[in-house]
Predicted model as a PDB file, atoms N, CA, C, CB and O in Angstrom, pLDDT in the B-factor column:
MODEL        1                                                                  
ATOM      1  N   ASP A   1     124.871   3.088 116.871  1.00 91.00           N  
ATOM      2  CA  ASP A   1     123.783   3.930 116.399  1.00 91.00           C  
ATOM      3  C   ASP A   1     123.239   3.363 115.090  1.00 91.00           C  
ATOM      4  CB  ASP A   1     124.258   5.396 116.212  1.00 91.00           C  
ATOM      5  O   ASP A   1     123.964   2.740 114.315  1.00 91.00           O  
ATOM      6  N   LEU A   2     121.952   3.591 114.865  1.00 94.00           N  
ATOM      7  CA  LEU A   2     121.254   2.988 113.747  1.00 94.00           C  
ATOM      8  C   LEU A   2     120.264   3.994 113.176  1.00 94.00           C  
ATOM      9  CB  LEU A   2     120.536   1.690 114.177  1.00 94.00           C  
ATOM     10  O   LEU A   2     119.621   4.723 113.931  1.00 94.00           O  
ATOM     11  N   LYS A   3     120.131   4.044 111.838  1.00 97.00           N  
ATOM     12  CA  LYS A   3     119.150   4.908 111.183  1.00 97.00           C  
ATOM     13  C   LYS A   3     118.151   4.010 110.450  1.00 97.00           C  
ATOM     14  CB  LYS A   3     119.843   5.922 110.191  1.00 97.00           C  
ATOM     15  O   LYS A   3     118.547   3.143 109.671  1.00 97.00           O  
ATOM     16  N   VAL A   4     116.839   4.223 110.705  1.00 96.00           N  
ATOM     17  CA  VAL A   4     115.792   3.395 110.103  1.00 96.00           C  
ATOM     18  C   VAL A   4     114.620   4.271 109.654  1.00 96.00           C  
ATOM     19  CB  VAL A   4     115.307   2.314 111.104  1.00 96.00           C  
ATOM     20  O   VAL A   4     114.536   5.452 109.991  1.00 96.00           O  
ATOM     21  N   SER A   5     113.731   3.666 108.894  1.00 97.00           N  
ATOM     22  CA  SER A   5     112.493   4.336 108.485  1.00 97.00           C  
ATOM     23  C   SER A   5     111.415   4.125 109.541  1.00 97.00           C  
ATOM     24  CB  SER A   5     112.011   3.813 107.109  1.00 97.00           C  
ATOM     25  O   SER A   5     111.417   3.115 110.245  1.00 97.00           O  
ATOM     26  N   ALA A   6     110.503   5.071 109.646  1.00 97.00           N  
ATOM     27  CA  ALA A   6     109.389   4.956 110.587  1.00 97.00           C  
ATOM     28  C   ALA A   6     108.560   3.721 110.250  1.00 97.00           C  
ATOM     29  CB  ALA A   6     108.506   6.231 110.557  1.00 97.00           C  
ATOM     30  O   ALA A   6     108.380   3.379 109.081  1.00 97.00           O  
ATOM     31  N   GLY A   7     108.064   3.065 111.275  1.00 96.00           N  
ATOM     32  CA  GLY A   7     107.207   1.905 111.117  1.00 96.00           C  
ATOM     33  C   GLY A   7     107.944   0.583 111.101  1.00 96.00           C  
ATOM     34  O   GLY A   7     107.320  -0.473 110.994  1.00 96.00           O  
ATOM     35  N   ILE A   8     109.248   0.623 111.205  1.00 92.00           N  
ATOM     36  CA  ILE A   8     110.028  -0.613 111.171  1.00 92.00           C  
ATOM     37  C   ILE A   8     110.101  -1.236 112.557  1.00 92.00           C  
ATOM     38  CB  ILE A   8     111.441  -0.347 110.632  1.00 92.00           C  
ATOM     39  O   ILE A   8     110.133  -0.529 113.564  1.00 92.00           O  
ATOM     40  N   GLN A   9     110.127  -2.551 112.600  1.00 95.00           N  
ATOM     41  CA  GLN A   9     110.279  -3.260 113.861  1.00 95.00           C  
ATOM     42  C   GLN A   9     111.769  -3.495 114.108  1.00 95.00           C  
ATOM     43  CB  GLN A   9     109.490  -4.608 113.850  1.00 95.00           C  
ATOM     44  O   GLN A   9     112.488  -3.967 113.227  1.00 95.00           O  
ATOM     45  N   ILE A  10     112.215  -3.164 115.304  1.00 94.00           N  
ATOM     46  CA  ILE A  10     113.599  -3.367 115.720  1.00 94.00           C  
ATOM     47  C   ILE A  10     113.627  -4.559 116.667  1.00 94.00           C  
ATOM     48  CB  ILE A  10     114.193  -2.081 116.402  1.00 94.00           C  
ATOM     49  O   ILE A  10     112.789  -4.661 117.563  1.00 94.00           O  
ATOM     50  N   THR A  11     114.584  -5.456 116.474  1.00 96.00           N  
ATOM     51  CA  THR A  11     114.725  -6.623 117.349  1.00 96.00           C  
ATOM     52  C   THR A  11     116.144  -6.705 117.881  1.00 96.00           C  
ATOM     53  CB  THR A  11     114.358  -7.921 116.599  1.00 96.00           C  
ATOM     54  O   THR A  11     117.109  -6.640 117.120  1.00 96.00           O  
ATOM     55  N   TRP A  12     116.262  -6.847 119.180  1.00 96.00           N  
ATOM     56  CA  TRP A  12     117.532  -7.082 119.842  1.00 96.00           C  
ATOM     57  C   TRP A  12     117.575  -8.555 120.227  1.00 96.00           C  
ATOM     58  CB  TRP A  12     117.714  -6.149 121.095  1.00 96.00           C  
ATOM     59  O   TRP A  12     116.575  -9.098 120.697  1.00 96.00           O  
ATOM     60  N   VAL A  13     118.712  -9.207 120.037  1.00 98.00           N  
ATOM     61  CA  VAL A  13     118.902 -10.609 120.403  1.00 98.00           C  
ATOM     62  C   VAL A  13     120.110 -10.700 121.324  1.00 98.00           C  
ATOM     63  CB  VAL A  13     119.090 -11.513 119.137  1.00 98.00           C  
ATOM     64  O   VAL A  13     121.174 -10.164 121.015  1.00 98.00           O  
ATOM     65  N   ASN A  14     119.945 -11.374 122.448  1.00 98.00           N  
ATOM     66  CA  ASN A  14     121.058 -11.570 123.368  1.00 98.00           C  
ATOM     67  C   ASN A  14     121.804 -12.840 122.973  1.00 98.00           C  
ATOM     68  CB  ASN A  14     120.561 -11.651 124.841  1.00 98.00           C  
ATOM     69  O   ASN A  14     121.303 -13.946 123.177  1.00 98.00           O  
ATOM     70  N   ASP A  15     122.990 -12.685 122.414  1.00 97.00           N  
ATOM     71  CA  ASP A  15     123.832 -13.807 122.030  1.00 97.00           C  
ATOM     72  C   ASP A  15     124.898 -14.116 123.082  1.00 97.00           C  
ATOM     73  CB  ASP A  15     124.491 -13.523 120.697  1.00 97.00           C  
ATOM     74  O   ASP A  15     125.774 -14.949 122.849  1.00 97.00           O  
ATOM     75  N   GLU A  16     124.830 -13.462 124.215  1.00 96.00           N  
ATOM     76  CA  GLU A  16     125.849 -13.630 125.253  1.00 96.00           C  
ATOM     77  C   GLU A  16     125.313 -14.447 126.425  1.00 96.00           C  
ATOM     78  CB  GLU A  16     126.339 -12.264 125.746  1.00 96.00           C  
ATOM     79  O   GLU A  16     124.103 -14.622 126.571  1.00 96.00           O  
ATOM     80  N   GLU A  17     126.225 -14.943 127.256  1.00 97.00           N  
ATOM     81  CA  GLU A  17     125.841 -15.744 128.423  1.00 97.00           C  
ATOM     82  C   GLU A  17     125.304 -14.895 129.563  1.00 97.00           C  
ATOM     83  CB  GLU A  17     127.023 -16.547 128.910  1.00 97.00           C  
ATOM     84  O   GLU A  17     124.592 -15.408 130.427  1.00 97.00           O  
ATOM     85  N   VAL A  18     125.631 -13.601 129.585  1.00 97.00           N  
ATOM     86  CA  VAL A  18     125.142 -12.721 130.648  1.00 97.00           C  
ATOM     87  C   VAL A  18     123.783 -12.142 130.265  1.00 97.00           C  
ATOM     88  CB  VAL A  18     126.155 -11.584 130.925  1.00 97.00           C  
ATOM     89  O   VAL A  18     123.447 -12.046 129.084  1.00 97.00           O  
ATOM     90  N   GLU A  19     123.012 -11.761 131.269  1.00 97.00           N  
ATOM     91  CA  GLU A  19     121.691 -11.182 131.030  1.00 97.00           C  
ATOM     92  C   GLU A  19     121.821  -9.725 130.609  1.00 97.00           C  
ATOM     93  CB  GLU A  19     120.810 -11.298 132.287  1.00 97.00           C  
ATOM     94  O   GLU A  19     122.703  -9.006 131.077  1.00 97.00           O  
ATOM     95  N   HIS A  20     120.928  -9.300 129.719  1.00 97.00           N  
ATOM     96  CA  HIS A  20     120.887  -7.919 129.253  1.00 97.00           C  
ATOM     97  C   HIS A  20     119.449  -7.409 129.279  1.00 97.00           C  
ATOM     98  CB  HIS A  20     121.482  -7.801 127.830  1.00 97.00           C  
ATOM     99  O   HIS A  20     118.497  -8.179 129.401  1.00 97.00           O  
ATOM    100  N   TYR A  21     119.324  -6.095 129.162  1.00 96.00           N  
ATOM    101  CA  TYR A  21     118.039  -5.408 129.067  1.00 96.00           C  
ATOM    102  C   TYR A  21     118.112  -4.414 127.922  1.00 96.00           C  
ATOM    103  CB  TYR A  21     117.671  -4.694 130.405  1.00 96.00           C  
ATOM    104  O   TYR A  21     119.197  -3.945 127.576  1.00 96.00           O  
ATOM    105  N   VAL A  22     116.984  -4.093 127.339  1.00 96.00           N  
ATOM    106  CA  VAL A  22     116.862  -2.963 126.421  1.00 96.00           C  
ATOM    107  C   VAL A  22     115.972  -1.962 127.137  1.00 96.00           C  
ATOM    108  CB  VAL A  22     116.267  -3.389 124.999  1.00 96.00           C  
ATOM    109  O   VAL A  22     114.795  -2.231 127.379  1.00 96.00           O  
ATOM    110  N   ASN A  23     116.533  -0.810 127.476  1.00 94.00           N  
ATOM    111  CA  ASN A  23     115.758   0.210 128.173  1.00 94.00           C  
ATOM    112  C   ASN A  23     115.969   1.570 127.539  1.00 94.00           C  
ATOM    113  CB  ASN A  23     116.133   0.254 129.651  1.00 94.00           C  
ATOM    114  O   ASN A  23     117.061   1.911 127.085  1.00 94.00           O  
ATOM    115  N   THR A  24     114.891   2.332 127.524  1.00 91.00           N  
ATOM    116  CA  THR A  24     114.935   3.698 127.042  1.00 91.00           C  
ATOM    117  C   THR A  24     115.553   4.593 128.112  1.00 91.00           C  
ATOM    118  CB  THR A  24     113.524   4.190 126.659  1.00 91.00           C  
ATOM    119  O   THR A  24     115.738   4.172 129.254  1.00 91.00           O  
ATOM    120  N   GLU A  25     115.864   5.806 127.742  1.00 83.00           N  
ATOM    121  CA  GLU A  25     116.442   6.758 128.688  1.00 83.00           C  
ATOM    122  C   GLU A  25     115.375   7.226 129.665  1.00 83.00           C  
ATOM    123  CB  GLU A  25     117.062   7.964 127.947  1.00 83.00           C  
ATOM    124  O   GLU A  25     114.212   6.926 129.393  1.00 83.00           O  
ATOM    125  N   THR A  26     115.603   7.861 130.670  1.00 79.00           N  
ATOM    126  CA  THR A  26     116.899   7.967 131.298  1.00 79.00           C  
ATOM    127  C   THR A  26     117.023   6.903 132.368  1.00 79.00           C  
ATOM    128  CB  THR A  26     117.114   9.367 131.887  1.00 79.00           C  
ATOM    129  O   THR A  26     116.018   6.465 132.929  1.00 79.00           O  
ATOM    130  N   HIS A  27     118.227   6.488 132.654  1.00 76.00           N  
ATOM    131  CA  HIS A  27     118.458   5.450 133.658  1.00 76.00           C  
ATOM    132  C   HIS A  27     118.376   6.089 135.032  1.00 76.00           C  
ATOM    133  CB  HIS A  27     119.841   4.747 133.449  1.00 76.00           C  
ATOM    134  O   HIS A  27     119.002   7.133 135.213  1.00 76.00           O  
ATOM    135  N   PRO A  28     117.671   5.569 136.005  1.00 80.00           N  
ATOM    136  CA  PRO A  28     116.948   4.312 136.010  1.00 80.00           C  
ATOM    137  C   PRO A  28     115.445   4.438 135.747  1.00 80.00           C  
ATOM    138  CB  PRO A  28     117.157   3.644 137.308  1.00 80.00           C  
ATOM    139  O   PRO A  28     114.733   3.441 135.863  1.00 80.00           O  
ATOM    140  N   ALA A  29     114.942   5.612 135.400  1.00 84.00           N  
ATOM    141  CA  ALA A  29     113.496   5.800 135.250  1.00 84.00           C  
ATOM    142  C   ALA A  29     112.925   5.104 134.013  1.00 84.00           C  
ATOM    143  CB  ALA A  29     113.179   7.275 135.184  1.00 84.00           C  
ATOM    144  O   ALA A  29     111.835   4.535 134.076  1.00 84.00           O  
ATOM    145  N   HIS A  30     113.649   5.143 132.886  1.00 85.00           N  
ATOM    146  CA  HIS A  30     113.234   4.480 131.639  1.00 85.00           C  
ATOM    147  C   HIS A  30     111.865   4.965 131.159  1.00 85.00           C  
ATOM    148  CB  HIS A  30     113.200   2.962 131.837  1.00 85.00           C  
ATOM    149  O   HIS A  30     111.002   4.157 130.816  1.00 85.00           O  
ATOM    150  N   THR A  31     111.673   6.269 131.136  1.00 85.00           N  
ATOM    151  CA  THR A  31     110.362   6.830 130.813  1.00 85.00           C  
ATOM    152  C   THR A  31     110.266   7.469 129.430  1.00 85.00           C  
ATOM    153  CB  THR A  31     110.002   7.842 131.833  1.00 85.00           C  
ATOM    154  O   THR A  31     109.177   7.890 129.040  1.00 85.00           O  
ATOM    155  N   TYR A  32     111.354   7.556 128.678  1.00 87.00           N  
ATOM    156  CA  TYR A  32     111.347   8.263 127.391  1.00 87.00           C  
ATOM    157  C   TYR A  32     110.393   7.631 126.388  1.00 87.00           C  
ATOM    158  CB  TYR A  32     112.747   8.295 126.806  1.00 87.00           C  
ATOM    159  O   TYR A  32     109.594   8.335 125.771  1.00 87.00           O  
ATOM    160  N   PHE A  33     110.464   6.317 126.216  1.00 87.00           N  
ATOM    161  CA  PHE A  33     109.574   5.580 125.310  1.00 87.00           C  
ATOM    162  C   PHE A  33     109.336   4.195 125.925  1.00 87.00           C  
ATOM    163  CB  PHE A  33     110.194   5.465 123.847  1.00 87.00           C  
ATOM    164  O   PHE A  33     110.042   3.243 125.593  1.00 87.00           O  
ATOM    165  N   PRO A  34     108.344   4.076 126.821  1.00 89.00           N  
ATOM    166  CA  PRO A  34     108.147   2.847 127.595  1.00 89.00           C  
ATOM    167  C   PRO A  34     108.034   1.561 126.768  1.00 89.00           C  
ATOM    168  CB  PRO A  34     106.924   2.991 128.414  1.00 89.00           C  
ATOM    169  O   PRO A  34     108.410   0.494 127.253  1.00 89.00           O  
ATOM    170  N   ALA A  35     107.528   1.636 125.541  1.00 89.00           N  
ATOM    171  CA  ALA A  35     107.408   0.429 124.714  1.00 89.00           C  
ATOM    172  C   ALA A  35     108.775  -0.138 124.327  1.00 89.00           C  
ATOM    173  CB  ALA A  35     106.601   0.735 123.451  1.00 89.00           C  
ATOM    174  O   ALA A  35     108.862  -1.240 123.784  1.00 89.00           O  
ATOM    175  N   GLN A  36     109.833   0.609 124.605  1.00 92.00           N  
ATOM    176  CA  GLN A  36     111.193   0.181 124.281  1.00 92.00           C  
ATOM    177  C   GLN A  36     111.868  -0.484 125.488  1.00 92.00           C  
ATOM    178  CB  GLN A  36     112.027   1.380 123.804  1.00 92.00           C  
ATOM    179  O   GLN A  36     113.066  -0.762 125.438  1.00 92.00           O  
ATOM    180  N   ASN A  37     111.140  -0.739 126.546  1.00 93.00           N  
ATOM    181  CA  ASN A  37     111.703  -1.342 127.750  1.00 93.00           C  
ATOM    182  C   ASN A  37     111.423  -2.842 127.779  1.00 93.00           C  
ATOM    183  CB  ASN A  37     111.133  -0.669 129.009  1.00 93.00           C  
ATOM    184  O   ASN A  37     110.269  -3.270 127.788  1.00 93.00           O  
ATOM    185  N   SER A  38     112.494  -3.629 127.793  1.00 95.00           N  
ATOM    186  CA  SER A  38     112.344  -5.084 127.799  1.00 95.00           C  
ATOM    187  C   SER A  38     112.375  -5.639 129.213  1.00 95.00           C  
ATOM    188  CB  SER A  38     113.439  -5.735 126.963  1.00 95.00           C  
ATOM    189  O   SER A  38     112.727  -4.949 130.169  1.00 95.00           O  
ATOM    190  N   ARG A  39     112.002  -6.878 129.313  1.00 95.00           N  
ATOM    191  CA  ARG A  39     112.257  -7.656 130.523  1.00 95.00           C  
ATOM    192  C   ARG A  39     113.705  -8.116 130.425  1.00 95.00           C  
ATOM    193  CB  ARG A  39     111.249  -8.885 130.674  1.00 95.00           C  
ATOM    194  O   ARG A  39     114.390  -7.777 129.460  1.00 95.00           O  
ATOM    195  N   VAL A  40     114.180  -8.870 131.388  1.00 97.00           N  
ATOM    196  CA  VAL A  40     115.533  -9.404 131.317  1.00 97.00           C  
ATOM    197  C   VAL A  40     115.623 -10.352 130.119  1.00 97.00           C  
ATOM    198  CB  VAL A  40     115.920 -10.137 132.644  1.00 97.00           C  
ATOM    199  O   VAL A  40     114.732 -11.172 129.895  1.00 97.00           O  
ATOM    200  N   LEU A  41     116.700 -10.228 129.360  1.00 98.00           N  
ATOM    201  CA  LEU A  41     116.928 -11.092 128.203  1.00 98.00           C  
ATOM    202  C   LEU A  41     118.082 -12.035 128.518  1.00 98.00           C  
ATOM    203  CB  LEU A  41     117.228 -10.253 126.919  1.00 98.00           C  
ATOM    204  O   LEU A  41     119.226 -11.607 128.672  1.00 98.00           O  
ATOM    205  N   LYS A  42     117.767 -13.316 128.612  1.00 98.00           N  
ATOM    206  CA  LYS A  42     118.793 -14.324 128.825  1.00 98.00           C  
ATOM    207  C   LYS A  42     119.350 -14.755 127.468  1.00 98.00           C  
ATOM    208  CB  LYS A  42     118.223 -15.544 129.609  1.00 98.00           C  
ATOM    209  O   LYS A  42     118.801 -14.395 126.426  1.00 98.00           O  
ATOM    210  N   GLN A  43     120.413 -15.505 127.480  1.00 98.00           N  
ATOM    211  CA  GLN A  43     121.044 -15.940 126.236  1.00 98.00           C  
ATOM    212  C   GLN A  43     120.017 -16.598 125.311  1.00 98.00           C  
ATOM    213  CB  GLN A  43     122.199 -16.916 126.532  1.00 98.00           C  
ATOM    214  O   GLN A  43     119.274 -17.489 125.720  1.00 98.00           O  
ATOM    215  N   GLY A  44     119.992 -16.138 124.052  1.00 98.00           N  
ATOM    216  CA  GLY A  44     119.084 -16.683 123.048  1.00 98.00           C  
ATOM    217  C   GLY A  44     117.723 -16.008 122.998  1.00 98.00           C  
ATOM    218  O   GLY A  44     116.956 -16.252 122.067  1.00 98.00           O  
ATOM    219  N   GLU A  45     117.403 -15.172 123.968  1.00 98.00           N  
ATOM    220  CA  GLU A  45     116.118 -14.483 123.970  1.00 98.00           C  
ATOM    221  C   GLU A  45     116.203 -13.174 123.193  1.00 98.00           C  
ATOM    222  CB  GLU A  45     115.656 -14.219 125.406  1.00 98.00           C  
ATOM    223  O   GLU A  45     117.281 -12.611 123.003  1.00 98.00           O  
ATOM    224  N   SER A  46     115.033 -12.705 122.748  1.00 98.00           N  
ATOM    225  CA  SER A  46     114.989 -11.462 121.972  1.00 98.00           C  
ATOM    226  C   SER A  46     113.871 -10.563 122.460  1.00 98.00           C  
ATOM    227  CB  SER A  46     114.808 -11.760 120.481  1.00 98.00           C  
ATOM    228  O   SER A  46     112.978 -10.983 123.196  1.00 98.00           O  
ATOM    229  N   PHE A  47     113.947  -9.315 122.029  1.00 97.00           N  
ATOM    230  CA  PHE A  47     112.929  -8.310 122.346  1.00 97.00           C  
ATOM    231  C   PHE A  47     112.745  -7.439 121.118  1.00 97.00           C  
ATOM    232  CB  PHE A  47     113.330  -7.447 123.598  1.00 97.00           C  
ATOM    233  O   PHE A  47     113.724  -7.040 120.488  1.00 97.00           O  
ATOM    234  N   SER A  48     111.496  -7.140 120.770  1.00 97.00           N  
ATOM    235  CA  SER A  48     111.188  -6.313 119.599  1.00 97.00           C  
ATOM    236  C   SER A  48     110.260  -5.175 119.974  1.00 97.00           C  
ATOM    237  CB  SER A  48     110.558  -7.158 118.488  1.00 97.00           C  
ATOM    238  O   SER A  48     109.451  -5.289 120.895  1.00 97.00           O  
ATOM    239  N   THR A  49     110.389  -4.082 119.249  1.00 95.00           N  
ATOM    240  CA  THR A  49     109.473  -2.958 119.361  1.00 95.00           C  
ATOM    241  C   THR A  49     109.393  -2.276 117.999  1.00 95.00           C  
ATOM    242  CB  THR A  49     109.932  -1.956 120.472  1.00 95.00           C  
ATOM    243  O   THR A  49     110.327  -2.348 117.201  1.00 95.00           O  
ATOM    244  N   THR A  50     108.277  -1.620 117.745  1.00 96.00           N  
ATOM    245  CA  THR A  50     108.087  -0.901 116.488  1.00 96.00           C  
ATOM    246  C   THR A  50     108.146   0.596 116.761  1.00 96.00           C  
ATOM    247  CB  THR A  50     106.737  -1.288 115.817  1.00 96.00           C  
ATOM    248  O   THR A  50     107.494   1.105 117.673  1.00 96.00           O  
ATOM    249  N   LEU A  51     108.938   1.285 115.956  1.00 94.00           N  
ATOM    250  CA  LEU A  51     109.118   2.726 116.100  1.00 94.00           C  
ATOM    251  C   LEU A  51     108.370   3.425 114.977  1.00 94.00           C  
ATOM    252  CB  LEU A  51     110.626   3.110 116.088  1.00 94.00           C  
ATOM    253  O   LEU A  51     108.829   3.446 113.835  1.00 94.00           O  
ATOM    254  N   ASP A  52     107.218   3.998 115.305  1.00 94.00           N  
ATOM    255  CA  ASP A  52     106.323   4.584 114.305  1.00 94.00           C  
ATOM    256  C   ASP A  52     106.553   6.063 114.042  1.00 94.00           C  
ATOM    257  CB  ASP A  52     104.919   4.389 114.728  1.00 94.00           C  
ATOM    258  O   ASP A  52     106.202   6.558 112.971  1.00 94.00           O  
ATOM    259  N   LYS A  53     107.134   6.774 114.994  1.00 94.00           N  
ATOM    260  CA  LYS A  53     107.293   8.223 114.864  1.00 94.00           C  
ATOM    261  C   LYS A  53     108.749   8.597 114.629  1.00 94.00           C  
ATOM    262  CB  LYS A  53     106.766   8.933 116.111  1.00 94.00           C  
ATOM    263  O   LYS A  53     109.659   7.964 115.165  1.00 94.00           O  
ATOM    264  N   SER A  54     108.957   9.635 113.820  1.00 96.00           N  
ATOM    265  CA  SER A  54     110.303  10.148 113.594  1.00 96.00           C  
ATOM    266  C   SER A  54     110.879  10.687 114.905  1.00 96.00           C  
ATOM    267  CB  SER A  54     110.294  11.252 112.507  1.00 96.00           C  
ATOM    268  O   SER A  54     110.159  11.223 115.746  1.00 96.00           O  
ATOM    269  N   GLY A  55     112.177  10.533 115.052  1.00 95.00           N  
ATOM    270  CA  GLY A  55     112.838  11.039 116.238  1.00 95.00           C  
ATOM    271  C   GLY A  55     114.066  10.224 116.563  1.00 95.00           C  
ATOM    272  O   GLY A  55     114.450   9.324 115.816  1.00 95.00           O  
ATOM    273  N   ILE A  56     114.677  10.547 117.685  1.00 95.00           N  
ATOM    274  CA  ILE A  56     115.836   9.815 118.169  1.00 95.00           C  
ATOM    275  C   ILE A  56     115.414   9.033 119.405  1.00 95.00           C  
ATOM    276  CB  ILE A  56     117.028  10.775 118.484  1.00 95.00           C  
ATOM    277  O   ILE A  56     114.837   9.589 120.339  1.00 95.00           O  
ATOM    278  N   TYR A  57     115.709   7.744 119.399  1.00 94.00           N  
ATOM    279  CA  TYR A  57     115.339   6.844 120.477  1.00 94.00           C  
ATOM    280  C   TYR A  57     116.607   6.318 121.151  1.00 94.00           C  
ATOM    281  CB  TYR A  57     114.466   5.675 119.945  1.00 94.00           C  
ATOM    282  O   TYR A  57     117.193   5.338 120.691  1.00 94.00           O  
ATOM    283  N   PRO A  58     117.035   6.968 122.245  1.00 93.00           N  
ATOM    284  CA  PRO A  58     118.214   6.496 122.955  1.00 93.00           C  
ATOM    285  C   PRO A  58     117.870   5.245 123.762  1.00 93.00           C  
ATOM    286  CB  PRO A  58     118.774   7.601 123.875  1.00 93.00           C  
ATOM    287  O   PRO A  58     116.751   5.101 124.254  1.00 93.00           O  
ATOM    288  N   TYR A  59     118.840   4.350 123.891  1.00 93.00           N  
ATOM    289  CA  TYR A  59     118.620   3.149 124.690  1.00 93.00           C  
ATOM    290  C   TYR A  59     119.920   2.699 125.336  1.00 93.00           C  
ATOM    291  CB  TYR A  59     118.035   2.022 123.828  1.00 93.00           C  
ATOM    292  O   TYR A  59     121.005   3.148 124.966  1.00 93.00           O  
ATOM    293  N   HIS A  60     119.790   1.800 126.310  1.00 93.00           N  
ATOM    294  CA  HIS A  60     120.944   1.250 127.015  1.00 93.00           C  
ATOM    295  C   HIS A  60     120.553  -0.079 127.644  1.00 93.00           C  
ATOM    296  CB  HIS A  60     121.466   2.240 128.094  1.00 93.00           C  
ATOM    297  O   HIS A  60     119.370  -0.407 127.734  1.00 93.00           O  
ATOM    298  N   CYS A  61     121.542  -0.835 128.075  1.00 94.00           N  
ATOM    299  CA  CYS A  61     121.316  -2.044 128.872  1.00 94.00           C  
ATOM    300  C   CYS A  61     121.394  -1.617 130.332  1.00 94.00           C  
ATOM    301  CB  CYS A  61     122.372  -3.189 128.536  1.00 94.00           C  
ATOM    302  O   CYS A  61     122.421  -1.099 130.770  1.00 94.00           O  
ATOM    303  N   SER A  62     120.338  -1.826 131.076  1.00 91.00           N  
ATOM    304  CA  SER A  62     120.340  -1.401 132.483  1.00 91.00           C  
ATOM    305  C   SER A  62     121.425  -2.085 133.304  1.00 91.00           C  
ATOM    306  CB  SER A  62     118.989  -1.678 133.109  1.00 91.00           C  
ATOM    307  O   SER A  62     121.960  -1.489 134.239  1.00 91.00           O  
ATOM    308  N   ALA A  63     121.750  -3.308 132.972  1.00 93.00           N  
ATOM    309  CA  ALA A  63     122.780  -4.037 133.708  1.00 93.00           C  
ATOM    310  C   ALA A  63     124.184  -3.533 133.377  1.00 93.00           C  
ATOM    311  CB  ALA A  63     122.681  -5.526 133.406  1.00 93.00           C  
ATOM    312  O   ALA A  63     125.124  -3.753 134.141  1.00 93.00           O  
ATOM    313  N   HIS A  64     124.321  -2.860 132.239  1.00 93.00           N  
ATOM    314  CA  HIS A  64     125.635  -2.391 131.786  1.00 93.00           C  
ATOM    315  C   HIS A  64     125.521  -0.969 131.239  1.00 93.00           C  
ATOM    316  CB  HIS A  64     126.217  -3.342 130.706  1.00 93.00           C  
ATOM    317  O   HIS A  64     126.103  -0.656 130.200  1.00 93.00           O  
ATOM    318  N   ALA A  65     124.785  -0.120 131.925  1.00 88.00           N  
ATOM    319  CA  ALA A  65     124.440   1.216 131.430  1.00 88.00           C  
ATOM    320  C   ALA A  65     125.642   2.114 131.182  1.00 88.00           C  
ATOM    321  CB  ALA A  65     123.528   1.886 132.400  1.00 88.00           C  
ATOM    322  O   ALA A  65     125.548   3.069 130.411  1.00 88.00           O  
ATOM    323  N   ASP A  66     126.761   1.827 131.816  1.00 89.00           N  
ATOM    324  CA  ASP A  66     127.937   2.673 131.629  1.00 89.00           C  
ATOM    325  C   ASP A  66     128.658   2.398 130.310  1.00 89.00           C  
ATOM    326  CB  ASP A  66     128.895   2.477 132.781  1.00 89.00           C  
ATOM    327  O   ASP A  66     129.414   3.248 129.840  1.00 89.00           O  
ATOM    328  N   VAL A  67     128.442   1.230 129.703  1.00 92.00           N  
ATOM    329  CA  VAL A  67     129.163   0.890 128.452  1.00 92.00           C  
ATOM    330  C   VAL A  67     128.271   0.444 127.303  1.00 92.00           C  
ATOM    331  CB  VAL A  67     130.153  -0.195 128.726  1.00 92.00           C  
ATOM    332  O   VAL A  67     128.712   0.460 126.153  1.00 92.00           O  
ATOM    333  N   MET A  68     127.051   0.054 127.569  1.00 93.00           N  
ATOM    334  CA  MET A  68     126.168  -0.438 126.503  1.00 93.00           C  
ATOM    335  C   MET A  68     125.053   0.557 126.252  1.00 93.00           C  
ATOM    336  CB  MET A  68     125.580  -1.819 126.867  1.00 93.00           C  
ATOM    337  O   MET A  68     124.015   0.533 126.914  1.00 93.00           O  
ATOM    338  N   THR A  69     125.282   1.434 125.283  1.00 93.00           N  
ATOM    339  CA  THR A  69     124.307   2.473 124.936  1.00 93.00           C  
ATOM    340  C   THR A  69     124.210   2.589 123.423  1.00 93.00           C  
ATOM    341  CB  THR A  69     124.698   3.841 125.565  1.00 93.00           C  
ATOM    342  O   THR A  69     125.103   2.144 122.701  1.00 93.00           O  
ATOM    343  N   GLY A  70     123.140   3.179 122.951  1.00 94.00           N  
ATOM    344  CA  GLY A  70     122.980   3.415 121.529  1.00 94.00           C  
ATOM    345  C   GLY A  70     121.835   4.383 121.262  1.00 94.00           C  
ATOM    346  O   GLY A  70     121.117   4.788 122.176  1.00 94.00           O  
ATOM    347  N   ASN A  71     121.680   4.740 120.006  1.00 95.00           N  
ATOM    348  CA  ASN A  71     120.605   5.611 119.564  1.00 95.00           C  
ATOM    349  C   ASN A  71     120.031   5.073 118.264  1.00 95.00           C  
ATOM    350  CB  ASN A  71     121.103   7.065 119.388  1.00 95.00           C  
ATOM    351  O   ASN A  71     120.765   4.577 117.409  1.00 95.00           O  
ATOM    352  N   ILE A  72     118.727   5.173 118.122  1.00 96.00           N  
ATOM    353  CA  ILE A  72     118.076   4.826 116.874  1.00 96.00           C  
ATOM    354  C   ILE A  72     117.464   6.104 116.320  1.00 96.00           C  
ATOM    355  CB  ILE A  72     116.996   3.704 117.074  1.00 96.00           C  
ATOM    356  O   ILE A  72     116.636   6.735 116.977  1.00 96.00           O  
ATOM    357  N   LEU A  73     117.867   6.485 115.116  1.00 97.00           N  
ATOM    358  CA  LEU A  73     117.306   7.652 114.436  1.00 97.00           C  
ATOM    359  C   LEU A  73     116.229   7.139 113.496  1.00 97.00           C  
ATOM    360  CB  LEU A  73     118.411   8.473 113.658  1.00 97.00           C  
ATOM    361  O   LEU A  73     116.505   6.367 112.578  1.00 97.00           O  
ATOM    362  N   VAL A  74     114.997   7.575 113.735  1.00 97.00           N  
ATOM    363  CA  VAL A  74     113.858   7.171 112.913  1.00 97.00           C  
ATOM    364  C   VAL A  74     113.472   8.339 112.036  1.00 97.00           C  
ATOM    365  CB  VAL A  74     112.654   6.707 113.787  1.00 97.00           C  
ATOM    366  O   VAL A  74     113.186   9.432 112.525  1.00 97.00           O  
ATOM    367  N   GLN A  75     113.465   8.096 110.706  1.00 95.00           N  
ATOM    368  CA  GLN A  75     113.125   9.155 109.754  1.00 95.00           C  
ATOM    369  C   GLN A  75     111.749   8.941 109.181  1.00 95.00           C  
ATOM    370  CB  GLN A  75     114.149   9.222 108.633  1.00 95.00           C  
ATOM    371  O   GLN A  75     111.293   9.736 108.359  1.00 95.00           O  
TER     372      GLN A  75                                                      
ENDMDL                                                                          
END                                                                             
């Protein structure tokens, strides 16, 4: 979980050999905040989004949704 100020850009970087995704809730619809949905991220690739509004932004990796989850609190 992460707490940030509104207007900040968040970047995820895949440092692993397996593919990952950054997706908003809920799985598998990913409709909570569509701008937070990445394409597949291979090793060394990154994905960024800017969170302009206060709130909680839940996310997960679609390929590993049972263990890779988090929340971003935007103030």
